[in-house]
C-alpha positions in Angstrom: -12.1 -7.6 -14.4 -10.9 -10.8 -15.3 -7.5 -11.9 -15.3 -5.5 -14.4 -17.1 -5.2 -18.1 -15.4 -1.5 -17.6 -15.2 -1.5 -14.4 -13.1 -2.4 -13.9 -9.6 -4.3 -11.0 -8.0 -2.7 -8.7 -5.1 -5.2 -10.7 -2.9 -3.8 -14.1 -3.6 -0.1 -12.8 -3.2 -0.9 -10.9 -0.2 -2.4 -14.4 1.2 0.8 -16.4 0.4 3.4 -13.5 2.1 1.4 -13.5 5.3 0.0 -10.1 4.9 -3.0 -7.9 3.8 -3.5 -6.7 0.1 -3.0 -2.9 1.7 0.1 -3.4 3.2 1.7 -5.3 0.1 0.9 -2.2 -1.9 2.3 0.0 0.6 5.3 -2.3 0.0 5.5 -2.6 -3.8 5.1 1.5 -4.2 7.9 1.7 -1.3 10.2 -0.7 -3.5 9.1 1.1 -6.8 7.5 -1.7 -8.2 5.7 -0.8 -11.3 2.1 -1.2 -12.0 0.9 -3.3 -14.6 -1.7 -2.0 -17.2 -5.2 -0.8 -16.2 -3.5 0.5 -12.6 -3.3 -3.0 -11.5 -0.5 -5.4 -9.8 0.3 -8.4 -11.8 2.0 -11.4 -10.6 2.6 -14.9 -11.8 3.6 -18.1 -9.3 7.4 -17.2 -10.1 7.1 -13.8 -8.5 6.1 -14.9 -5.2 9.5 -16.6 -3.8 11.4 -13.5 -4.5 8.7 -10.9 -3.3 8.4 -13.1 -0.1 12.5 -12.4 0.4 12.1 -8.8 -0.1 8.7 -8.3 2.0 10.3 -10.1 4.7 13.1 -8.1 4.8 11.4 -4.5 4.5 8.5 -5.6 7.1 11.5 -6.4 9.5 12.9 -2.9 8.8 10.0 -1.1 9.0 9.1 -2.8 12.3 12.5 -1.7 13.8 11.9 1.8 12.5 8.5 1.9 14.3 9.9 0.6 17.4 13.1 3.2 17.2 10.5 6.1 16.8 8.3 5.1 19.8 9.3 6.6 22.8 10.5 5.1 25.5 7.4 3.9 28.2 7.5 6.1 31.3 8.0 4.5 34.4 6.2 5.9 37.6 
């Protein structure tokens, strides 16, 4: 599948956000971002900065939630 010159793939956006495509898709589904035509996400360069801000906040909250759910390490 070809994409127009002005759009970015999920992989390209994930690289710009410092993550992998799978995690980016999890984020997009968690934040109710709509999927484009052909069941694919489409982005432009101007989408990256707002996504990065939202993704950074989401990732921090996700990490904090994971840490709070981890059982305390038992000391011997």
